[in-house]
N, C-alpha and C positions, 0 to 999 in steps of 0.2 A: 504495500500499498503507499505511497507519497505521501510522506511526511508534512511539507507545506503545497500548500490547495493555493490558498491565499496570499497574493504577493503585494505589501504596500510601500508605494515608491514617492519618495523624494522628488521634488521638481531641482530645486535651482542649487545648478554643480554636483545634478546626481544625474538626471539626464538630461538640460538646458544649461549654460555656462550663465549662470549669473553675474559672473561679473564681467561679462563678453558685454550682453547687455545696459551693467550697470554704467560700466563705460561711453557707449556709445547717446547717452541719453544723457550721464553729466555734459557730455563735450553736447551736444545739441542744447542741454542746460546755462551751459554758462558760457554760453556762445549770444542767448538769445539778451543777456542780463549787460553783456556784455564786459565781460570774465574771461583770460584766457583760458581754457582749460588742461595749467600745462601739469604734469604729473603729480609733483606737488599737493597741489591743490585737491585731487582728484581723493588722492588718498590720502588728504585730511579728512573727508567727508567722506570714506569710505571706512575708515575710520571710527569715527563718529557715528553715524550710522547708524557701525555693527554695535556696540554700545548701544543706544536706544531696540533694539529688536533683543540684545540679551536682555534688555531691563523690564521688554514685555513680555520672551519666556518666563521670566522670577514673578512677574504679577507684582511689579514698581512698576509700570508705565500701562497706561490702557488705548488703545491701537488710536483710537483720535485726540490722544496727548501727544502721541509717536507725529502722526501727520500734520497735526496744529504747528508743530513746537517746530522741527528737525531744520528748515529752511533756514525762516527767520535766524531764528540761534545760530546757525553754522555764520550764515550772512557775514550777521554784527560780528560776532566773536572774531571770524576769522576775517574779514573784510570790513568793518565799521565802518559794514553798509543796511540803511531798514529795509528791506523791502516787503512788500505783502504775501501772504503767504499761499491764501487759495490760490492764487492763478500759477505763481511758480510749482505749487504739488501734485496742481491739475496736468502741468505741463511736463513734469516731469513722470508721472505715471504713464502718458499717456505715448512717451516716447519710451519706455522703459515698455512698454507692450509689443512694444518693436523685433524687439533680440528675442533672437531666436534661435540665435546657438546650437547646437544637438551636440553633446558631449558628447565625447571619442566610443565608437560602438553604443552607443543610443540606441538606435535606431533598430543593428542587426540587431540586439535585445530584444528590444522588445514583437519581433518576428518572429524570434525564433520561438519564443515563450509562449506567445501567444498561439503557434498554431499548435505547441505542443499541450494546449488545453487549461494551462494558470488563470487563472479569474485573477488581475490586473487590478490595483485602485491606483492613483492620488491621492497623498495626502500632503497637505503643501500648506505655511504657513503665508500671508502673503492680502495679497487685493483680488476678489475672484475676475473679474475682467480681466487683468493684466494676466493671471499663470490662465486662464480658458483660449485668449486668442496668441500667448507664445507657443500655448500643445498643439491650438489651429496649424498656422502658418507654418511648426513646424512637421505638420501631417501628423503628430501620435494619435490624439484624441481616438480614433476609434479602436484603437489596439486595451482600452482601460474602461470596463464595465460603471468607471460613476468618477466623479473629480470632486474630494472633499477640500471643502477649501476653511482656514481659519473665521472667515471674515464672514462665511453665512453662518457653520459650524453656532459662531457667539463662546466659542472658546483656541487657545492656545497650541499646540504641540510647546513643552513636554505635558502638559497638564491631560488627567486624565482622562478627563468631561470630553478635553476634544475627540478620544478614542472613541470613549459610549458613544459619545453622537454620530459619530464615523458605523462604527458597528452594525448598531442597533439595525442602520439601512446596508445595510451586506444581510440578505435571505440567506440562511444556514450558518450566521460566521461563524468561526469555529476555532477560541486562541490557540488549538492541539496545533494547528493545520495552518498556520497564519504568518508573514516571516517581517517583518517593515525592513528597508532596504532605502540607506540615505547615508546623508554626507558628515552630517552633523551631529556628536557630539551631548550639545546639548538638548539638541531636540526629537533630535528621530531615535539614537540610543536610546538618552533616557526616556523620552517615551513608549517606547519599546519598549522600557524594563517597569513604567509605571503602570501604562498596559495588559506588563502580563505577557505577552507578543514573542515570542526570537525573533533578534537584530542581527543583520549585517552592515556589520560599514563597508562602506564606502570609506576608502581613502588613502588619496592618489598620490599625500604629500607624504608619506609613512610617519603618520605623529605620533606621537603617544596616550595613550589613552590613564585616565586615573582609573582605579586596582577594582575601587567600587564599583564601580559600571559596567554593565553585565554585555556582554561584546559574546552573541557563542559565533560568527566568524568573522570573518577581516579581510580582505582584499584591495588590490590597488588597479583596477583595471576591471571596466565593468567585462570583460569578455570572460574573467576569472565567476560573474556567479551561475552562471548556466554549467560547469564545472562544480560546484558548492552543489545545487540543485539536482547535479546526478546521484549526489551523495545521498540525498536526502530520503531514498526506501528505508523503511523498517517493518 
């Protein structure tokens, strides 16, 4: 009997290259306000933005607060510029939605898993219209039975509530036969641990995880995922 039947995939930096999408979105946003999009500036923003998402995952910040504060705070602190947030944030999100560069091996993996009868789902934090548009543009949507986004579920990975609400929408869901596949320790691996399902860490940068975090499988390329699943009979 196949051990895993339900495969839950993260999107950003697991299937689609978020950093490439963010980079082109920041180029266009900074150009639109007359700021040169240098590597230094974009790195500073990415670091600041990541710190906000980490606070969101920990429940220290709401999604609305994140969206309302990130650009005016960043521009004020970094450039001493007072800029209206609503137009900036909306403009950035629309630019971000245009980025759909594939992580190497993603399409081939999804094609093969789909052909072998696995049930594939998306579990992602972020903005629904962005993630859905990027998946459509990459021609990935048809591989998945459903797309679960934090904005719609009203909870963020790694919260158990995110997974409870997603699992409730999967017919005949069985935790014993589910596996989450993602690159993030703080949202995907911890989320899987919190949800009581097995975890597969996509770790192309070969980082080191904390010993208290439950990781059942680890790969540094998506091609290795199929090899793991080939061992999953018991």
